[in-house]
N, C-alpha and C positions, 0 to 999 in steps of 0.2 A: 305225687299225684299230678305230675306235669303230664301235658298231652305231647303228642309227637311233634307237634309244630314249635313247643316250646323248647325242645331239645335240639333240632336241627332244621334248616330250611330245605323245603322239598324243591328239587330242581325244576325250573319251569318246563323242561321237556316232559316231565312225568306228572304235571299238575292236573291233567283230564284224567282222573282216577275214579271211574263209576263205582268199582267193587267197594272200595273204603268208604266212599261217599255214601253208599246205599247202607252199608253195615253200621256206619255211624249214625243213621237215623234210628236204627234198631237199638242202639247202645248196648249190644250184648257181645259183639265180636269183631274182629277186623282181620285183615291180611297184611299186617306190618309186623315184622319179627326182629328180634334181636338174637343172633346164632352165636354160640361160643363152643369151640371145639379144640381138644388137645392136638397137639402135632400127631399124624398119623390116622386121625379120624376120617371118616369120609361119608358121603352121603350116596345111597344105591342109585343105579339108573332110573331115571323118571322124567316125566314131562310136568309141567306145572299145572295145578289146580284149574279147572274150567278152561284149559288152555289159554290161560291169562298171559300177559306179559309179566316180566319180573325184572327188577334191578336189584343189585347187590353192591355194597360199599364195605370194603375192608377197613375196619378201625384200626386194627393192628394184624400182624400176621400175613401169610401169604396162601393163595388157594390155587391148585391146578383144577381147570375145568376141561372136561371132554365133552364136546358139543356135537350134536348130530342134527342135520336139517331134516324137516319133516319128511316122512317116507323111508328115511334111511333104517328106522328102527324096525321096520318089517322084516328086513334082511337078517335081523338079529334074532328073530323069534326062533324058539327050538321047534322041533317036529310036532309038538303038541299045541304050538301057537302062543307060547308063554315068552315074555320078554326076560332077558337075563337080569339078575340082581346086580351082577358086577362085570361090566364090559371089558375088564381087564382080566379075567379069569382065563386060565388056559384051557377050560372046558369048551370055550367057544371055538378051538380049534378041532374040535371033533366034528367032522362032517356029517357023521350019521345023526348026531343030536342037533346040530346047527346046519341043516343042508343048504341054506342061502347066505352063509356068512360070508363067501366070496364076493357076493353081490353088494356088499356094503363097503363104501369108501372109508376112508380113515376119518377120524373125528377132527374138527376144529379143536386144536389143543391150545389153551390160554393160561399163561401164569399171571394171577391177579396180585399185584404188591399192595402194601397199605397204602391206604389214600386213594386207591383207584376204583373207580366204579364200572361194573360190567352189566350190560342190558342183554337180556335173554328173550328173543322173539316168541310169539305164539307157536307152541307145538314143536319146539326144539327140545328133544330129549337130551338129557345130560347127567353127568356124574361129577361129583365135586370131591376133591381131596384136600385136606388141611396139611399144607407142607411144614407150618409152623403152629404154635398155640395161636389161635384166631379168633377175632371177634368181628362180626359183621352185622350191618343193618340191611334188611331185605324187604321189599314191598312185592307183592303180586297185585296187578291191576289191569282192568278192562276199560276199554272206552270205545268210541265209534269205529276205530280202526281195527279192532279184533273181535268186536261183538258178533259178527257172523261165525267166527272161529268157535266161540263159546256155544252158540246155537247149534252149529254142526257137531260139536262134541257132545252135547245132551242128547241129539238124536241118535248118535252113534250108541251111547250108553243104553238108551232105551232099547235099541235094536238088540243089543247084547244081552239084556236081562229081561226085557218085556215085563217087569214088574216094578211099579213106581216107587213102592217102599224099598225094593232092593237099590233101584237106581239113586235113590237119596243117599244111601249109605255108601255107595260107590263113588258118587260124584258131588256129593254134599248139597244137592239142590234138585227139586223135581220141577215139573212143568209149571205148577202153580206158583210155586215161589220164583221161578224165572219169570213169569208174567208180573209178579208183583215188584221185582227188581226193575224190569223194564218201566213199569207205572211210576215208580218213585222217580227215576232218573228223568222220565219223560216230563212229568209235572213240573219239576224243578226248572227244566229247560224252558218249557211253555211260559213259566213265570218270568223268565228273563226276556223272552221275546214280547211278552204282554206288558211288562212293567219296565224292563232294562236294568233291574237290579236283583242280583242273587248271587250267591257265592257257590263255588265248586267245593270239591274236597280240600281239606287242610286249610280252608280260608281263601282258596285261589279265586280271584274274580274272574268270571266269565264274560267274555265279549259276545256281542250279538251274533257275529258270524260264527264264533264257535258253538253257540247255542243252536243256531240253525243247522249246523252240520250234524250236531247230535241228534236233533229231532229227525233229520232225514234218515240217519243210520237206523234209528229205533224204529221209524215207520216202516222201513225195509225188512227188518227182521220180525216185527209184530204181524206184518202181512203174512208172512210165511208161518208164523206161531198159529194164527187164528185158523189157518187152512188145514193144519196138521191134524190127521184123524184122531191121534191119542189126546191131543189138547182138546179136541171137541167133545171127548168123554169125560172131561174134568167138569165137575159142578160149578159153573161160575156164577150161580144165581145171587151169590152174596158180594159179588165182585162190584166195585164201584170206583171208577166207571166200568161199564163192560167193555170188554176187549175191542168189540168192532167200534164202540162210540169213541174210545181213546184212539184207535187207529184213524177215525175220520177226523179227530180234533188235530192229529198230528199232520194228516194230509193238508189240512185247511191251513195250518200254520206255515207250510212250507210251499 
């Protein structure tokens, strides 16, 4: 029944973790994982959920990572617009099926040894192969530095499907839940600015400057959210505070 912080110490560089801080308040789920895979197993080509950051530490074993900077993945789409399942497949050499393959540069290839940590920035598509029997700890996380990427991704998802119920099944969150996510983090940061005491995720203490930075980033994204025509169609009558009221509080705080 131990919590994550009882098992390992979160590196300070990754301690501003809004995603897991938010899910911890709900006490239903989180984005902290332990992966175990035999030699030869692999994960297909993908970008991380919500376009979050991620980090991975190998407890034992080795992994080979193939990483592509944001935008490169578009050159790997087939003629129907679908991304490949396996970027090492010989089928990608078929120019009729993958007409833009030659526009994609080679991936950044990294061999991760036992005891090493790897950071994956927002929007980097990747494929991972276990070179040995491997156990790793992985976290996905969002904070003020990539919140705008998350918001941009949700808008892209909506444009692609234009059905909120489908959007939730594809991205894991809809506009209403995204506002609730912003609200929870905003209120915790406003508490820090008002009282000077509050904890971040995994017990990390937030300083005044960090809280002020977070509030500023939330205000920037929330200002875009409240003006989005699809968000304006969401029934916010039961929201407390109202989105524009929260935005005003954030602006006054910074």
